C-alpha positions in Angstrom: -0.3 31.8 -33.2 0.5 29.9 -36.3 2.9 32.6 -37.5 4.8 32.5 -34.2 5.4 28.8 -34.6 6.5 29.3 -38.2 8.9 32.1 -37.3 10.5 30.4 -34.3 13.0 28.0 -36.0 14.8 27.2 -32.7 11.5 25.9 -31.2 10.7 23.9 -34.4 14.1 22.2 -34.4 13.6 21.2 -30.7 10.1 19.8 -31.0 9.9 18.3 -34.5 11.5 15.0 -33.7 10.8 14.5 -29.9 9.0 11.4 -28.9 5.9 13.2 -27.7 3.4 14.4 -30.2 2.6 18.2 -30.1 -0.5 20.0 -31.5 -1.1 23.7 -31.1 -4.7 25.0 -31.3 -5.9 28.5 -31.6 -8.9 29.9 -29.6 -11.3 28.5 -32.3 -9.9 25.0 -32.0 -8.1 25.2 -35.3 -4.9 23.3 -35.6 -2.0 25.7 -36.1 1.0 23.4 -35.6 1.7 19.6 -35.5 5.1 18.0 -35.2 6.3 14.9 -37.0 5.4 12.6 -34.1 1.8 13.6 -34.5 1.9 12.9 -38.2 3.1 9.4 -37.4 0.7 8.9 -34.5 -2.3 10.1 -36.4 -1.1 8.8 -39.8 -2.0 12.2 -41.2 0.2 14.7 -43.0 0.6 18.2 -41.4 -0.6 20.0 -44.4 -3.9 18.0 -44.2 -4.4 19.1 -40.6 -3.3 22.7 -40.5 -6.1 25.3 -40.2 -8.7 22.5 -39.7 -11.0 22.3 -36.6 -9.7 19.5 -34.5 -13.2 18.2 -33.5 -14.2 18.2 -37.2 -11.1 16.2 -38.1 -11.7 13.8 -35.1 -15.4 13.8 -34.6 -15.3 10.7 -32.4 -13.4 12.6 -29.8 -15.8 15.6 -29.9 -17.8 14.6 -26.9 -15.3 12.5 -25.0 -12.7 12.8 -22.4 -10.3 14.7 -24.7 -12.8 17.4 -25.5 -13.8 17.9 -21.9 -10.2 17.9 -20.7 -9.1 20.5 -23.3 -12.2 22.7 -22.6 -11.5 22.6 -18.8 -7.9 23.6 -19.4 -9.0 26.6 -21.4 -11.7 27.6 -19.1 -9.7 27.3 -15.9 -6.3 28.3 -17.5 -4.6 25.3 -15.9 -2.8 22.2 -17.1 -5.0 19.1 -17.5 -4.0 15.5 -18.3 -6.3 12.8 -19.6 -5.8 9.1 -20.5 -8.2 7.4 -22.9 -8.4 4.8 -25.5 -8.8 6.4 -28.9 -11.0 4.3 -31.2 -9.9 6.5 -34.1 -6.2 5.6 -33.6 -6.8 2.2 -31.9 -4.3 3.3 -29.2 -4.2 4.4 -25.6 -3.3 8.1 -25.5 -2.1 10.3 -22.7 -2.8 14.0 -23.5 -1.5 16.9 -21.4 -3.0 20.3 -22.4 -1.2 23.6 -21.6 -3.5 26.7 -22.0 -2.5 30.2 -22.9 -4.2 33.4 -24.0 -3.4 32.4 -27.6 -5.0 28.9 -27.4 -3.8 25.5 -26.3 -0.7 23.3 -26.7 -1.3 19.6 -26.3 1.4 17.0 -25.8 0.5 13.4 -26.8 2.0 10.1 -25.7 1.2 6.7 -27.0 0.9 4.6 -23.8 -0.6 1.5 -25.5 2.4 -0.7 -24.5 2.2 0.6 -20.9 -1.5 0.0 -20.6 -1.3 -3.4 -22.2 1.5 -4.3 -19.7 -0.8 -3.1 -16.8 -3.7 -5.1 -18.2 -1.6 -8.3 -18.4 -0.3 -7.7 -14.9 -3.8 -7.2 -13.6 -4.9 -10.3 -15.4 -2.0 -12.3 -14.0 -2.7 -11.0 -10.5 -6.4 -11.8 -10.9 -5.6 -15.3 -12.1 -3.2 -15.7 -9.2 -5.8 -14.5 -6.7 -8.4 -16.8 -8.3 -5.9 -19.7 -8.0 -5.1 -18.9 -4.4 -8.8 -18.7 -3.5 -9.4 -22.1 -5.1 -6.7 -24.0 -3.4 -7.8 -26.2 -0.5 -5.2 -24.7 1.9 -5.6 -21.4 3.7 -3.2 -18.7 2.6 -2.4 -15.4 4.2 0.1 -12.6 3.7 1.3 -10.5 6.7 3.4 -7.3 6.6 6.3 -6.5 8.9 3.8 -5.6 11.7 2.0 -8.9 11.3 -1.0 -7.2 9.8 -3.1 -9.0 7.2 -2.4 -7.9 3.6 -4.1 -10.8 1.9 -6.5 -13.6 3.1 -8.0 -16.2 0.9 -11.5 -17.6 1.2 -10.3 -20.9 2.8 -9.0 -18.9 5.8 -12.5 -17.4 6.2 -13.9 -20.9 6.5 -11.3 -22.0 9.0 -11.7 -19.0 11.3 -15.4 -18.3 10.6 -14.7 -14.7 9.6 -15.2 -12.6 6.4 -11.7 -12.6 4.9 -12.1 -8.9 3.9 -12.7 -8.0 7.6 -9.2 -9.1 8.5 -7.3 -6.9 6.0 -5.2 -4.4 7.8 -5.7 -6.0 11.2 -2.9 -7.4 13.4 -3.1 -11.2 13.6 -2.3 -11.3 17.3 -4.9 -8.7 18.2 -7.5 -10.7 16.3 -6.4 -14.0 17.8 -4.8 -13.1 21.2 -5.2 -16.7 22.4 -2.4 -17.6 19.9 0.2 -15.4 21.6 3.1 -17.4 22.8 1.8 -20.5 21.1 4.1 -22.6 18.8 2.6 -20.8 15.8 3.4 -17.4 17.4 7.0 -18.4 18.0 7.3 -19.9 14.5 6.1 -16.7 12.9 8.4 -14.5 14.9 11.4 -16.8 14.3 10.7 -17.1 10.5 10.6 -13.3 10.1 13.5 -12.5 12.4 15.8 -15.1 10.9 14.4 -14.9 7.4 14.2 -18.7 7.0 11.4 -21.1 6.1 9.7 -22.9 9.0 7.1 -25.7 9.0 5.3 -26.3 12.2 2.2 -28.1 13.5 0.0 -26.6 16.3 -3.4 -26.9 17.9 -5.6 -23.8 18.4 -8.1 -24.6 21.1 -10.7 -21.8 20.5 -11.4 -23.1 17.0 -10.6 -26.7 17.8 -8.2 -26.5 14.9 -5.1 -28.6 14.2 -3.1 -26.7 11.7 0.1 -27.3 9.7 1.9 -24.1 8.8 4.3 -23.5 5.9 5.9 -20.1 6.7 7.8 -18.3 3.9 9.6 -15.1 5.0 10.6 -12.0 3.0 12.0 -8.6 4.2 8.4 -7.3 3.7 6.6 -9.9 5.8 5.4 -13.5 5.7 3.5 -15.6 3.3 1.9 -18.6 5.0 0.0 -21.7 3.7 -2.2 -23.1 6.5 -3.4 -26.7 6.1 -6.3 -27.9 8.2 -5.1 -31.3 9.6 -7.9 -31.7 12.2 -9.4 -34.7 10.4 -6.0 -36.3 10.1 -5.2 -35.7 13.8 -8.6 -37.1 14.8 -8.0 -40.2 12.7 -4.5 -40.6 14.3 -6.0 -40.3 17.8 -8.8 -42.8 16.9 -6.2 -45.2 15.6 -4.1 -44.8 18.7 -7.1 -45.3 20.9 -8.1 -48.3 18.9 -4.6 -49.7 19.2 -4.6 -49.1 22.9 -8.0 -50.8 23.2 -6.7 -53.7 21.2 -3.6 -54.0 23.3 -5.7 -53.9 26.5 -8.1 -56.5 25.1 -5.1 -58.6 24.2 -3.6 -58.2 27.6 -6.9 -59.2 29.2 -7.2 -62.2 27.0 -3.6 -63.2 27.8 -4.2 -62.8 31.5 -7.4 -64.9 31.2 -5.5 -67.6 29.3 -2.8 -67.6 31.9 -5.4 -67.8 34.7 -7.1 -70.7 32.9 -3.8 -72.4 32.5 -3.0 -72.0 36.1 -6.4 -73.3 37.1 -6.0 -76.3 34.8 -2.5 -77.0 36.2 -3.8 -76.6 39.7 -6.7 -78.9 39.1 -4.4 -81.5 37.5 -2.0 -81.3 40.4 -4.8 -81.6 42.9 -6.5 -84.6 41.2 -3.2 -86.5 40.6 -2.1 -86.0 44.2 -5.4 -87.3 45.4 -5.2 -90.3 43.2 -1.7 -91.1 44.4 -2.8 -90.7 48.0 -5.7 -93.1 47.5 -3.5 -95.6 45.7 -0.9 -95.4 48.5 -3.6 -96.0 51.1 -4.9 -99.0 49.3 
């Protein structure tokens, strides 16, 4: 196998400087060819690797995913791909093994940057989800069919449901009493017209006053839901108190007017009597 790689100059010119690393192994796991990318990737010269057993040169990988993937490729005579963090190289490596009757050819890719980007993205998403779960407002994301894509823990408290149980469910099927409500119309209008809408509505079954901040996108809706039940109760209490105070003031005014009329009547009555008595005398 090694001689065939040596003799095929056209092949060598094609693979020497490609971005993927290439290692060819014979049936005894001996390295018969490595390209320049492998030399750079492994920080090893080709002459120091050729004719060496790959598992003896890289003993850390001898019982890991790479070994099992290569063995499976040889046994089943089918292509296998494995992604693993190599402690020897301190890199994330994607290895694709192509078997043949003469051994195995493995293509290596350094995917460290790709994996680190995924890890950062996952961390950012995790941080974002943690932030959303901690805010005092409810937050939901609906797709085009008004199915729940995301529900934070505050929503679970408001509707007395496990947030996870709502994922994939249609919001109007889960809360049919809300159909044709102001909130229903606001959701429909926001998505149809692709414009932000802020509305306040009362949902009777949950005795919930809610203020909705509805942000549309072509993919669906993102909605912040603020529980304003306490505020509404306070407003109603204040209005009731104000009405009671106005009623009491009106009663007091009427009583004062009645007293004044009584006083005036009494004064008129007494004075007239005195005049009549004086006239008679």
